[in-house]
DSSP file (Angstrom, degrees, kcal/mol; ACC not computed):
  #  RESIDUE AA STRUCTURE BP1 BP2  ACC     N-H-->O    O-->H-N    N-H-->O    O-->H-N    TCO  KAPPA ALPHA  PHI   PSI    X-CA   Y-CA   Z-CA
    1    1 A M              0   0    0      0, 0.0     2,-0.2     0, 0.0     0, 0.0   0.000 360.0 360.0 360.0 132.3  -11.7   18.8   11.3
    2    2 A S        -     0   0    0      1,-0.0     2,-0.5    90,-0.0    90,-0.0  -0.535 360.0-133.8 -78.4 137.7  -10.8   17.8    7.8
    3    3 A V        -     0   0    0     87,-0.3    87,-3.0    -2,-0.2     2,-0.3  -0.807  31.5-175.3 -92.0 128.8   -7.8   15.5    7.3
    4    4 A T  B     -A   89   0A   0     -2,-0.5     2,-0.4    85,-0.2    85,-0.2  -0.844  23.4-158.0-126.0 160.8   -5.4   16.7    4.6
    5    5 A F        -     0   0    0     83,-2.3     2,-0.2    -2,-0.3    -2,-0.0  -0.979  23.3-172.1-137.6 122.6   -2.3   15.5    2.7
    6    6 A T     >  -     0   0    0     -2,-0.4     4,-2.3     1,-0.1     5,-0.1  -0.536  41.5 -99.2-113.7 174.4   -0.2   18.2    1.0
    7    7 A L  H  > S+     0   0    0      1,-0.2     4,-2.6     2,-0.2     5,-0.2   0.861 123.8  56.5 -60.0 -36.9    2.8   18.4   -1.3
    8    8 A D  H  > S+     0   0    0      2,-0.2     4,-1.2     1,-0.2    -1,-0.2   0.910 106.9  49.0 -62.1 -41.9    5.0   19.1    1.8
    9    9 A D  H  > S+     0   0    0      2,-0.2     4,-0.7     1,-0.2     3,-0.3   0.925 111.3  50.6 -60.7 -44.5    3.7   15.8    3.3
   10   10 A W  H >< S+     0   0    0     -4,-2.3     3,-1.1     1,-0.2    -2,-0.2   0.919 109.6  48.9 -60.0 -46.5    4.5   14.0    0.1
   11   11 A E  H 3< S+     0   0    0     -4,-2.6    -1,-0.2     1,-0.3    -2,-0.2   0.736 105.8  59.2 -68.2 -22.0    8.0   15.3   -0.1
   12   12 A Y  H 3< S+     0   0    0     -4,-1.2    -1,-0.3    -3,-0.3     2,-0.2   0.637  85.8  98.2 -80.5 -15.6    8.6   14.3    3.5
   13   13 A L    <<  -     0   0    0     -3,-1.1     2,-0.2    -4,-0.7    35,-0.0  -0.535  64.7-146.2 -76.4 136.9    7.9   10.6    2.7
   14   14 A T     >  -     0   0    0     -2,-0.2     4,-2.1     1,-0.1     5,-0.1  -0.488  29.4-105.4 -90.7 169.5   10.9    8.3    2.2
   15   15 A A  H  > S+     0   0    0      1,-0.2     4,-2.1     2,-0.2     5,-0.2   0.888 124.3  52.7 -61.4 -38.5   10.9    5.4   -0.2
   16   16 A A  H  > S+     0   0    0      2,-0.2     4,-2.3     1,-0.2    -1,-0.2   0.890 106.7  52.6 -64.8 -39.3   10.7    3.1    2.8
   17   17 A D  H  > S+     0   0    0      1,-0.2     4,-2.5     2,-0.2    -2,-0.2   0.924 109.0  49.9 -59.9 -44.3    7.6    5.0    4.1
   18   18 A K  H  X S+     0   0    0     -4,-2.1     4,-2.0     1,-0.2    -2,-0.2   0.900 110.2  49.5 -63.8 -41.1    5.9    4.6    0.7
   19   19 A R  H  X S+     0   0    0     -4,-2.1     4,-2.1     1,-0.2    -1,-0.2   0.913 111.6  49.5 -63.2 -41.8    6.6    0.8    0.7
   20   20 A A  H  X S+     0   0    0     -4,-2.3     4,-2.5     2,-0.2    -2,-0.2   0.891 108.3  52.9 -66.2 -39.3    5.2    0.5    4.2
   21   21 A V  H  X S+     0   0    0     -4,-2.5     4,-0.8     1,-0.2    -1,-0.2   0.924 108.6  50.7 -60.5 -44.1    2.1    2.5    3.3
   22   22 A V  H >< S+     0   0    0     -4,-2.0     3,-0.7     1,-0.2     4,-0.3   0.914 112.3  46.4 -60.2 -43.6    1.5    0.1    0.4
   23   23 A K  H >< S+     0   0    0     -4,-2.1     3,-1.3     1,-0.2    -1,-0.2   0.878 108.0  56.4 -67.2 -37.4    1.9   -2.9    2.7
   24   24 A L  H >< S+     0   0    0     -4,-2.5     3,-1.8     1,-0.3    47,-0.5   0.613  83.6  85.2 -73.3 -10.4   -0.4   -1.5    5.3
   25   25 A R  T << S+     0   0    0     -4,-0.8    -1,-0.3    -3,-0.7    -2,-0.2   0.789  76.6  69.6 -58.7 -26.2   -3.2   -1.1    2.8
   26   26 A R  T <  S+     0   0    0     -3,-1.3     2,-1.6    -4,-0.3    -1,-0.3   0.730  80.7  78.7 -67.2 -19.5   -4.2   -4.7    3.5
   27   27 A A    <   +     0   0    0     -3,-1.8    44,-0.5     1,-0.2    -1,-0.2  -0.624  58.9 159.0 -87.9  80.0   -5.4   -3.6    7.0
   28   28 A L  S    S-     0   0    0     -2,-1.6    -1,-0.2    42,-0.1    -2,-0.1   0.966  75.6 -11.8 -71.3 -54.2   -8.7   -2.2    5.8
   29   29 A F  S    S+     0   0    0     -3,-0.2     2,-0.2     2,-0.0    -2,-0.1   0.672 125.9  59.1-119.5 -30.9  -10.8   -2.2    9.0
   30   30 A D  S    S-     0   0    0     39,-0.0     2,-0.3     1,-0.0    29,-0.1  -0.633  87.6-103.3-101.8 158.4   -8.9   -4.2   11.5
   31   31 A F        -     0   0    0     27,-0.5    29,-0.4    -2,-0.2    39,-0.2  -0.658  35.4-144.9 -78.1 136.4   -5.4   -3.7   12.9
   32   32 A E  B     -B   69   0B   0     37,-2.6    37,-2.5    -2,-0.3    25,-0.1  -0.877  11.3-126.1-105.6 133.6   -2.8   -6.1   11.3
   33   33 A P    >   -     0   0    0      0, 0.0     3,-1.7     0, 0.0     4,-0.2  -0.392  26.3-112.6 -72.0 156.8    0.1   -7.5   13.3
   34   34 A L  G >  S+     0   0    0      1,-0.3     3,-1.8    33,-0.3     6,-0.3   0.797 114.8  69.4 -59.6 -28.2    3.6   -7.0   11.9
   35   35 A A  G 3  S+     0   0    0      1,-0.3    -1,-0.3     3,-0.1    30,-0.0   0.782  99.5  49.3 -61.1 -26.2    3.8  -10.7   11.3
   36   36 A N  G <  S+     0   0    0     -3,-1.7    -1,-0.3     1,-0.2    -2,-0.2   0.378 101.8  68.3 -91.9   3.4    1.2  -10.3    8.6
   37   37 A L  S X  S-     0   0    0     -3,-1.8     3,-2.0    -4,-0.2    -1,-0.2  -0.661  76.9-157.9-123.9  74.6    3.1   -7.5    6.9
   38   38 A P  T 3  S+     0   0    0      0, 0.0     3,-0.1     0, 0.0    -3,-0.1  -0.247  78.1  20.8 -58.3 135.2    6.3   -8.9    5.5
   39   39 A G  T 3  S+     0   0    0      1,-0.2     2,-0.6    -5,-0.1   -16,-0.1   0.402  99.3 107.1  88.4  -2.3    9.0   -6.4    4.9
   40   40 A V    <   +     0   0    0     -3,-2.0    -1,-0.2    -6,-0.3     2,-0.2  -0.945  46.4 178.4-111.9 122.3    7.5   -3.9    7.4
   41   41 A G     >  -     0   0    0     -2,-0.6     4,-2.4    -3,-0.1     5,-0.2  -0.570  46.2 -92.8-113.4 178.7    9.3   -3.6   10.8
   42   42 A M  H  > S+     0   0    0      1,-0.2     4,-3.0     2,-0.2     5,-0.2   0.845 122.4  58.3 -61.3 -34.5    8.9   -1.5   13.9
   43   43 A G  H  > S+     0   0    0      2,-0.2     4,-2.0     1,-0.2    -1,-0.2   0.927 109.1  43.9 -62.0 -44.4   11.2    1.2   12.5
   44   44 A M  H  > S+     0   0    0      2,-0.2     4,-2.2     1,-0.2    -2,-0.2   0.929 115.7  47.0 -65.6 -45.4    9.0    1.7    9.4
   45   45 A V  H  X S+     0   0    0     -4,-2.4     4,-2.7     1,-0.2    -2,-0.2   0.900 110.5  53.6 -64.3 -39.6    5.8    1.7   11.4
   46   46 A G  H  X S+     0   0    0     -4,-3.0     4,-2.2    -5,-0.2    -1,-0.2   0.900 108.0  50.3 -60.7 -40.7    7.3    4.1   13.9
   47   47 A S  H  X S+     0   0    0     -4,-2.0     4,-1.6     2,-0.2    -1,-0.2   0.914 111.7  47.8 -62.9 -43.4    8.2    6.5   11.1
   48   48 A L  H  <>S+     0   0    0     -4,-2.2     5,-3.4     1,-0.2     6,-0.8   0.885 111.2  50.3 -66.0 -38.6    4.6    6.3    9.8
   49   49 A M  H ><5S+     0   0    0     -4,-2.7     3,-1.4     4,-0.2    -1,-0.2   0.887 107.5  53.8 -67.7 -37.4    3.2    6.9   13.2
   50   50 A T  H 3<5S+     0   0    0     -4,-2.2    -1,-0.2     1,-0.3    -2,-0.2   0.866 111.1  46.3 -61.4 -35.9    5.4    9.9   13.7
   51   51 A K  T 3<5S-     0   0    0     -4,-1.6    -1,-0.3    -5,-0.2    -2,-0.2   0.315 117.5-116.6 -89.0   7.7    4.1   11.3   10.4
   52   52 A E  T < 5S+     0   0    0     -3,-1.4    22,-0.3     2,-0.2    23,-0.3   0.795  84.7 117.1  61.1  32.7    0.5   10.5   11.5
   53   53 A L  S   <S+     0   0    0     -5,-3.4    19,-2.0    21,-0.2     2,-0.3   0.608  72.9  32.5-100.9 -16.7    0.1    8.0    8.7
   54   54 A A  E     -C   71   0B   0     -6,-0.8     2,-0.3    17,-0.3    17,-0.2  -0.944  64.1-159.5-137.7 158.1   -0.4    4.8   10.8
   55   55 A E  E     -C   70   0B   0     15,-2.6    15,-1.8    -2,-0.3     2,-0.3  -0.965  14.0-130.7-137.7 155.8   -1.9    4.0   14.2
   56   56 A E  E     +C   69   0B   0     -2,-0.3    13,-0.2    13,-0.2    11,-0.0  -0.806  36.6 144.9-105.8 145.4   -1.5    1.2   16.6
   57   57 A G  E     -C   68   0B   0     11,-2.1    11,-2.9    -2,-0.3     2,-0.2  -0.955  50.4 -56.2-163.7-179.8   -4.4   -0.7   18.2
   58   58 A P  E     -C   67   0B   0      0, 0.0   -27,-0.5     0, 0.0     2,-0.3  -0.448  47.4-129.8 -71.8 137.2   -5.6   -4.1   19.5
   59   59 A Y        -     0   0    0      7,-1.9   -27,-0.1     6,-0.2     6,-0.1  -0.657  16.4-127.1 -83.1 143.5   -5.5   -7.1   17.0
   60   60 A S  S    S+     0   0    0    -29,-0.4    -1,-0.1    -2,-0.3     3,-0.1   0.670 103.0  52.0 -68.5 -17.4   -8.8   -9.0   16.8
   61   61 A R    >>  +     0   0    0      4,-0.2     3,-2.0     1,-0.1     4,-1.8  -0.740  65.1 179.1-120.0  83.4   -7.0  -12.3   17.5
   62   62 A P  T 34 S+     0   0    0      0, 0.0    -1,-0.1     0, 0.0     5,-0.1   0.705  77.4  67.3 -60.7 -20.2   -4.9  -11.8   20.7
   63   63 A A  T 34 S+     0   0    0      1,-0.2     3,-0.1    -3,-0.1    -3,-0.0   0.801 109.2  38.4 -67.4 -26.6   -3.7  -15.4   20.6
   64   64 A V  T <4 S-     0   0    0     -3,-2.0     2,-0.3     1,-0.4    -1,-0.2   0.906 139.5 -21.7 -86.1 -51.0   -1.8  -14.5   17.4
   65   65 A A     <  -     0   0    0     -4,-1.8    -1,-0.4     1,-0.1    -4,-0.2  -0.960  46.2-145.0-160.6 143.4   -0.7  -10.9   18.4
   66   66 A E  S    S+     0   0    0     -2,-0.3    -7,-1.9    -3,-0.1     2,-0.3   0.845  84.9  42.1 -80.7 -34.2   -1.9   -8.4   20.9
   67   67 A R  E     + C   0  58B   0     -9,-0.3   -33,-0.3    -5,-0.1     2,-0.3  -0.838  61.4 172.7-118.8 151.1   -1.1   -5.3   18.9
   68   68 A G  E     - C   0  57B   0    -11,-2.9   -11,-2.1    -2,-0.3     2,-0.3  -0.858  18.4-132.3-143.7-179.7   -1.6   -4.4   15.2
   69   69 A Y  E     +BC  32  56B   0    -37,-2.5   -37,-2.6    -2,-0.3     2,-0.3  -0.957  19.8 170.1-138.8 152.4   -1.3   -1.4   12.9
   70   70 A R  E     - C   0  55B   0    -15,-1.8   -15,-2.6    -2,-0.3     2,-0.2  -0.964  39.6 -85.6-153.5 166.8   -3.4    0.2   10.2
   71   71 A L  E     - C   0  54B   0    -44,-0.5   -17,-0.3   -47,-0.5     2,-0.1  -0.491  36.2-137.0 -75.3 145.1   -3.4    3.4    8.1
   72   72 A T     >  -     0   0    0    -19,-2.0     4,-2.1    -2,-0.2     5,-0.2  -0.321  38.5 -92.3 -83.0 178.4   -4.9    6.6    9.4
   73   73 A K  H  > S+     0   0    0      1,-0.2     4,-1.7     2,-0.2     5,-0.1   0.906 133.3  50.5 -59.5 -40.2   -7.1    8.8    7.2
   74   74 A K  H  > S+     0   0    0    -22,-0.3     4,-2.1     1,-0.2    -1,-0.2   0.875 107.2  54.5 -64.9 -36.4   -4.0   10.7    6.4
   75   75 A G  H  > S+     0   0    0    -23,-0.3     4,-2.0     2,-0.2    -2,-0.2   0.869 105.2  52.5 -63.4 -37.7   -2.3    7.4    5.6
   76   76 A W  H  X S+     0   0    0     -4,-2.1     4,-1.8     2,-0.2    -1,-0.2   0.858 107.7  52.0 -67.2 -34.5   -5.0    6.5    3.1
   77   77 A L  H  X S+     0   0    0     -4,-1.7     4,-2.1     2,-0.2    -2,-0.2   0.914 107.7  51.6 -65.5 -41.4   -4.5    9.9    1.4
   78   78 A A  H  X S+     0   0    0     -4,-2.1     4,-2.3     1,-0.2    -2,-0.2   0.896 107.2  54.4 -59.8 -39.4   -0.8    9.1    1.2
   79   79 A S  H  X S+     0   0    0     -4,-2.0     4,-1.6     1,-0.2    -1,-0.2   0.890 106.0  51.5 -60.8 -40.9   -1.8    5.8   -0.4
   80   80 A E  H  <>S+     0   0    0     -4,-1.8     5,-2.4     2,-0.2    -1,-0.2   0.904 108.9  50.8 -63.1 -41.2   -3.8    7.7   -3.0
   81   81 A W  H ><5S+     0   0    0     -4,-2.1     3,-1.6     1,-0.2    -2,-0.2   0.894 106.5  54.6 -64.0 -39.5   -0.8    9.9   -3.8
   82   82 A I  H 3<5S+     0   0    0     -4,-2.3    -1,-0.2     1,-0.3    -2,-0.2   0.865 106.2  53.2 -61.1 -35.2    1.3    6.8   -4.3
   83   83 A N  T 3<5S-     0   0    0     -4,-1.6    -1,-0.3     2,-0.2    -2,-0.2   0.429 126.8-102.0 -79.6   0.6   -1.2    5.5   -6.8
   84   84 A G  T < 5S+     0   0    0     -3,-1.6     2,-0.4     1,-0.3    -3,-0.2   0.403  85.3 121.9  95.4  -3.4   -0.9    8.8   -8.7
   85   85 A K      < -     0   0    0     -5,-2.4     2,-0.4    -6,-0.2    -1,-0.3  -0.776  53.0-150.0 -91.9 138.0   -4.1   10.5   -7.4
   86   86 A R        +     0   0    0     -2,-0.4     2,-0.3    -3,-0.1    -5,-0.1  -0.359  26.7 169.2-105.8  53.2   -3.5   13.8   -5.7
   87   87 A T        -     0   0    0     -2,-0.4    -6,-0.1   -10,-0.2     3,-0.1  -0.512  12.4-172.1 -65.3 124.1   -6.5   13.7   -3.3
   88   88 A A        +     0   0    0     -2,-0.3   -83,-2.3     1,-0.2     2,-0.4   0.763  62.0  34.3 -94.9 -27.9   -5.9   16.5   -0.9
   89   89 A A  B    S-A    4   0A   0    -85,-0.2   -85,-0.2   -12,-0.0    -1,-0.2  -0.982  78.6-117.3-134.4 142.0   -8.6   16.0    1.8
   90   90 A Y        -     0   0    0    -87,-3.0   -87,-0.3    -2,-0.4     2,-0.1  -0.596  44.9-106.9 -73.2 130.9  -10.2   12.9    3.2
   91   91 A P        -     0   0    0      0, 0.0     2,-0.3     0, 0.0    -1,-0.1  -0.379  30.6-133.5 -64.6 130.7  -13.9   12.9    2.4
   92   92 A E              0   0    0     -2,-0.1   -90,-0.0     1,-0.1    -3,-0.0  -0.616 360.0 360.0 -81.8 141.8  -16.1   13.7    5.4
   93   93 A T              0   0    0     -2,-0.3    -1,-0.1     0, 0.0     0, 0.0   0.417 360.0 360.0-104.6 360.0  -19.1   11.5    5.9
């Protein structure tokens, strides 16, 4: 199933959602704990997870934090829209 991001998704994003997406870009392959994402709190991450833009998973260094967060494929599409590119579908491999 193809992952898409539409104009309706874009209009549903708040300014805080957009800031959180930009911060979560640093979590490329691994989940990042909130401690490594200054300015991003549970409320912001919760909003992104509700919109299927972020996901939670185990952090690779449990001594630092057990849980972390990263963008979903849909979240990466939102990131592209923030950068001015209007990519509508995540490329299938």
